[in-house]
C-alpha positions as CSV (number, residue, x, y, z in Angstrom):
1,X,5.0,111.2,107.2
2,X,3.3,107.8,106.8
3,X,2.8,108.5,103.0
4,X,6.4,109.4,102.6
5,X,7.6,106.4,104.6
6,X,5.3,104.1,102.6
7,X,6.7,105.4,99.3
8,X,10.3,105.1,100.6
9,X,9.7,101.5,101.7
10,X,8.1,100.6,98.4
11,X,11.3,101.8,96.7
12,X,13.5,99.9,99.2
13,X,11.5,96.7,98.5
14,X,12.1,97.0,94.7
15,X,15.8,97.6,95.2
16,X,16.0,94.6,97.6
17,X,14.2,92.2,95.3
18,X,16.6,93.2,92.5
19,X,19.6,92.5,94.8
20,X,18.3,89.3,96.2
21,X,17.9,87.8,92.7
22,X,21.6,88.3,92.1
23,X,22.6,86.2,95.1
24,X,24.4,83.0,94.0
25,X,26.6,82.1,96.9
26,X,26.6,81.9,100.7
27,X,29.1,84.8,100.8
28,X,26.8,87.1,98.8
29,X,23.9,86.0,101.0
30,X,25.9,87.0,104.2
31,X,26.8,90.4,102.7
32,X,23.2,91.2,101.7
33,X,21.9,90.2,105.2
34,X,24.6,92.4,106.7
35,X,23.5,95.3,104.6
36,X,19.9,95.2,105.9
37,X,20.4,93.9,109.4
38,X,23.8,95.2,110.6
39,X,23.4,96.4,114.2
40,X,25.0,99.8,113.4
41,X,24.4,100.6,109.7
42,X,21.7,98.1,108.6
43,X,18.9,99.6,106.5
44,X,16.2,98.0,108.8
45,X,18.1,99.1,111.9
46,X,18.2,102.7,110.6
47,X,14.5,102.6,109.8
48,X,13.7,101.5,113.4
49,X,15.8,104.3,114.8
50,X,13.7,106.8,112.8
51,X,10.6,105.8,114.7
52,X,11.9,108.0,117.6
53,X,11.3,111.1,115.4
54,X,7.8,110.1,114.3
55,X,4.9,112.0,116.0
56,X,3.0,109.7,118.6
57,X,-0.2,109.7,116.6
58,X,1.6,108.3,113.5
59,X,4.0,105.8,115.3
60,X,1.7,102.8,115.0
61,X,1.3,103.2,111.2
62,X,5.0,103.8,110.7
63,X,5.9,100.8,112.8
64,X,3.5,98.6,110.8
65,X,5.2,99.7,107.5
66,X,8.7,99.1,108.9
67,X,7.8,95.7,110.2
68,X,6.2,94.8,106.9
69,X,9.5,95.7,105.2
70,X,11.6,93.7,107.7
71,X,9.3,90.6,107.2
72,X,9.6,90.9,103.4
73,X,13.4,91.1,103.6
74,X,13.7,88.2,106.1
75,X,11.4,85.9,104.1
76,X,13.3,86.5,100.9
77,X,16.6,86.0,102.6
78,X,15.4,82.7,104.1
79,X,14.2,81.5,100.7
80,X,17.5,82.3,99.2
81,X,19.4,80.5,102.0
82,X,17.2,77.4,101.5
83,X,17.8,77.5,97.7
84,X,21.6,77.7,98.2
85,X,21.6,74.8,100.6
86,X,19.5,72.7,98.2
87,X,21.8,73.6,95.3
88,X,24.9,72.7,97.3
89,X,23.5,69.3,98.3
90,X,22.6,68.5,94.7
91,X,26.3,68.9,93.7
92,X,27.3,65.9,95.9
93,X,27.0,62.6,94.2
94,X,26.6,60.2,97.1
95,X,27.1,57.2,94.8
96,X,30.7,58.1,94.1
97,X,33.4,56.2,96.1
98,X,35.0,58.1,99.0
99,X,38.1,60.2,98.3
100,X,41.2,58.5,99.8
101,X,43.5,61.0,101.5
102,X,46.6,59.2,102.8
103,X,47.5,59.9,106.5
104,X,51.1,60.2,107.6
105,X,52.6,58.1,110.4
106,X,55.5,58.6,112.8
107,X,58.9,57.9,111.3
108,X,60.3,54.5,112.3
109,X,63.1,56.0,114.4
110,X,60.6,58.2,116.3
111,X,58.4,55.2,116.9
112,X,61.3,53.2,118.2
113,X,62.4,56.0,120.4
114,X,58.9,56.4,121.9
115,X,58.7,52.7,122.6
116,X,62.1,52.6,124.3
117,X,61.1,55.6,126.4
118,X,57.8,54.1,127.4
119,X,59.5,51.0,128.8
120,X,61.8,53.0,131.0
121,X,59.0,55.4,132.1
122,X,57.0,52.3,133.3
123,X,60.1,51.4,135.4
124,X,59.9,54.9,137.0
125,X,62.6,56.7,135.0
126,X,62.3,60.4,134.2
127,X,62.9,61.7,130.6
128,X,65.4,64.6,130.5
129,X,66.7,66.5,127.5
130,X,69.5,69.0,126.9
131,X,71.1,71.3,124.3
132,X,72.6,69.8,121.2
133,X,75.4,72.4,121.3
134,X,77.6,71.7,124.3
135,X,80.6,72.9,126.1
136,X,83.7,70.8,125.6
137,X,83.9,70.4,129.4
138,X,80.4,68.8,129.7
139,X,81.0,66.7,126.6
140,X,84.4,65.4,127.5
141,X,86.2,66.6,130.6
142,X,83.4,66.1,133.1
143,X,83.0,62.6,131.7
144,X,86.6,61.6,132.5
145,X,87.6,61.7,128.9
146,X,91.3,62.7,128.8
147,X,92.7,65.5,126.7
148,X,94.6,63.1,124.4
149,X,91.5,60.9,123.7
150,X,90.9,60.6,119.9
151,X,87.2,61.6,120.4
152,X,88.4,65.1,121.2
153,X,90.2,65.5,117.9
154,X,88.7,67.7,115.2
155,X,88.7,64.7,112.9
156,X,86.0,63.1,115.0
157,X,84.0,66.0,116.5
158,X,82.2,69.0,115.1
159,X,83.7,72.1,116.8
160,X,81.6,75.4,116.5
161,X,83.5,78.1,114.6
162,X,83.7,81.3,116.6
163,X,82.6,79.6,119.8
164,X,85.6,78.6,121.8
165,X,85.4,75.2,123.6
166,X,81.9,74.5,122.1
167,X,81.0,71.4,120.2
168,X,78.0,69.6,118.7
169,X,77.5,66.9,121.4
170,X,78.9,63.5,120.4
171,X,76.6,61.6,122.8
172,X,73.8,62.5,125.2
173,X,76.1,62.0,128.2
174,X,76.5,65.8,128.7
175,X,72.8,65.8,129.6
176,X,73.7,63.4,132.4
177,X,76.3,65.9,133.7
178,X,73.7,68.7,133.6
179,X,71.2,66.5,135.3
180,X,73.5,65.4,138.1
181,X,74.6,68.9,138.8
182,X,71.0,70.1,139.2
183,X,69.7,67.2,141.2
184,X,70.5,65.4,144.4
185,X,70.5,61.6,144.6
186,X,68.6,59.3,144.6
187,X,67.4,59.7,141.0
188,X,67.0,57.8,137.7
189,X,66.5,59.2,134.3
190,X,66.9,58.5,130.6
191,X,68.3,61.0,128.1
192,X,67.2,60.7,124.5
193,X,68.3,62.9,121.6
194,X,70.3,63.6,118.4
195,X,74.1,63.4,118.5
196,X,76.7,64.3,116.0
197,X,80.0,62.8,114.8
198,X,82.3,63.3,111.8
199,X,81.5,60.0,110.2
200,X,81.3,59.4,106.5
201,X,77.8,58.1,105.6
202,X,77.7,54.4,104.9
203,X,75.5,51.4,105.8
204,X,76.2,51.6,109.5
205,X,77.3,55.3,110.0
206,X,75.8,58.8,109.6
207,X,77.1,62.1,110.9
208,X,73.8,62.6,112.8
209,X,72.1,59.8,114.7
210,X,70.0,59.2,117.8
211,X,70.8,57.9,121.2
212,X,69.1,57.0,124.5
213,X,71.2,56.9,127.6
214,X,70.2,56.0,131.1
215,X,71.4,56.8,134.6
216,X,70.6,55.7,138.2
217,X,72.4,57.0,141.3
218,X,71.6,56.0,144.8
219,X,73.2,54.5,147.9
220,X,74.4,50.9,147.5
221,X,73.9,50.6,143.8
222,X,75.9,47.7,142.3
223,X,76.4,45.9,139.0
224,X,73.7,43.4,139.7
225,X,71.1,46.2,139.7
226,X,72.4,47.3,136.3
227,X,72.1,43.8,135.0
228,X,68.6,43.4,136.3
229,X,67.4,46.7,134.8
230,X,68.9,45.9,131.4
231,X,67.6,42.4,131.2
232,X,64.1,43.6,132.1
233,X,64.3,46.2,129.4
234,X,65.7,43.8,126.7
235,X,62.9,41.2,127.3
236,X,60.2,43.9,127.3
237,X,61.5,45.2,123.9
238,X,62.7,42.2,122.1
239,X,60.8,39.4,123.7
240,X,60.9,37.1,126.8
241,X,62.8,34.3,124.9
242,X,65.9,36.6,124.3
243,X,69.2,35.6,126.0
244,X,71.6,38.3,127.1
245,X,75.4,38.2,127.2
246,X,77.6,40.7,129.1
247,X,81.1,41.2,127.8
248,X,83.9,43.3,129.5
249,X,84.2,46.7,127.8
250,X,85.9,50.1,128.3
251,X,84.4,53.5,128.6
252,X,86.2,56.4,130.3
253,X,83.1,57.4,132.2
254,X,82.2,54.0,133.7
255,X,84.2,51.4,135.7
256,X,83.7,48.5,135.4
257,X,82.2,48.6,132.0
258,X,80.3,46.1,129.9
259,X,78.9,45.7,126.4
260,X,75.7,43.8,126.1
261,X,74.8,41.4,123.3
262,X,71.5,39.6,122.8
263,X,70.7,36.3,121.1
264,X,69.6,36.8,117.5
265,X,65.8,37.1,117.6
266,X,65.6,35.9,114.0
267,X,67.6,32.7,113.9
268,X,68.7,32.2,117.5
269,X,72.2,31.2,116.2
270,X,70.9,28.3,114.1
271,X,71.4,30.0,110.6
272,X,75.0,30.6,109.4
273,X,73.5,32.7,106.6
274,X,71.3,34.9,108.9
275,X,71.0,38.5,107.5
276,X,70.7,39.9,111.0
277,X,73.5,38.3,113.1
278,X,75.7,37.1,110.1
279,X,75.7,33.6,111.6
280,X,77.2,34.6,115.0
281,X,74.0,34.2,116.9
282,X,74.6,37.4,118.8
283,X,73.8,41.1,118.3
284,X,75.6,43.9,120.1
285,X,73.0,46.5,121.3
286,X,74.4,48.7,124.0
287,X,77.2,49.7,126.4
288,X,77.0,50.1,130.1
289,X,78.8,50.2,133.4
290,X,79.1,51.7,136.9
291,X,79.5,55.4,136.9
292,X,83.1,56.3,137.4
293,X,83.8,58.0,140.8
294,X,85.5,60.9,139.1
295,X,82.3,61.6,137.1
296,X,80.3,61.7,140.3
297,X,82.9,64.0,141.9
298,X,82.8,66.4,138.9
299,X,79.0,66.7,139.5
300,X,79.4,67.4,143.2
301,X,78.3,63.9,144.3
302,X,80.3,62.1,147.0
303,X,81.3,58.7,145.5
304,X,82.0,57.4,149.0
305,X,78.2,57.7,149.8
306,X,76.6,57.2,146.4
307,X,77.1,54.9,143.4
308,X,75.3,54.5,140.2
309,X,75.2,52.9,136.8
310,X,74.8,54.2,133.3
311,X,74.0,52.7,129.9
312,X,73.5,53.9,126.3
313,X,72.2,52.6,123.0
314,X,71.7,53.9,119.4
315,X,68.1,54.2,118.6
316,X,68.8,53.9,114.9
317,X,70.8,50.7,115.4
318,X,68.0,49.2,117.6
319,X,65.5,50.0,114.8
320,X,67.8,48.5,112.2
321,X,68.2,45.3,114.1
322,X,64.6,44.9,115.1
323,X,63.2,45.5,111.6
324,X,66.0,44.0,109.5
325,X,66.9,47.3,107.8
326,X,70.2,46.7,105.9
327,X,71.4,50.3,105.5
328,X,71.2,53.1,108.0
329,X,70.9,55.7,105.2
330,X,67.5,54.3,104.3
331,X,66.1,56.0,107.3
332,X,67.0,59.5,106.0
333,X,66.5,59.2,102.2
334,X,62.7,60.0,102.4
335,X,61.9,57.1,100.0
336,X,58.1,56.7,100.4
337,X,58.3,53.0,99.4
338,X,60.5,52.4,102.5
339,X,58.6,54.6,104.9
340,X,55.2,53.1,103.9
341,X,56.4,49.7,105.0
342,X,56.4,50.9,108.6
343,X,53.4,53.3,108.5
């Protein structure tokens, strides 16, 4: 038995040495190692299993022959592994300059939205989102927008074909409706997201843009609370030297309503040729007001007990004003020269 095993192992060693000389890659090395040391079908594994059938008086000699074979295979595989590692290291020229791989950055609109959200989160506001495809009721009726209002016309709103009374939301206010129906006051939240309107693309309009709206409902909320929150936000985002101006406005879902302007942060009204404010010294940035009692009623909130305020702004417009971007379409043209300015 020992003589036959010795002859068999000699032949296996010759075959192995021929195979190991052909190894030129780590993959080939792994495959050869698997062939000899696989736990189920490896050649060395099968040889060790045959020891069970060797007579007791010959097991010691057979074990010595098998161990000699295993050591030979292991040593040769280790030498090949070291050779492959050395060869791989030699292919690297450490004197060459590093390869520059440019790393992307968040889009300017996304960065602006995140910064706006962070300011309100620090003031304790929750961030809530909702579907972009909305019911006509949530988008218009629940917000006290009358049936004859021009916003409900097909010339201004995207209606979904085959889905009766379903639109692409024209503002993120429907998320406020969903939020108020699912919560009980007091609460405060902001509602960021994409909105859709049938606008022809030009320097200040696109059919898809981004908004952030805010809402606070509690007992005894009044307009001075709204003003305090918005002035805190404006100074946090634009700078402490900014002056605000509240002008009377009209929105169906708030009463009273106000539009907010800020002093031009570039010229402060001193440059009649200013590219940001066009010489007026003021920039319109958002709309706001006290939540209309009918809107609260539509959401199951008693307006005799609770009151609240709401506000909304265009993220794209805020980014345009802050960074002096002259044309809204530049955000969406994927021009790397433009995007890299803000990377």
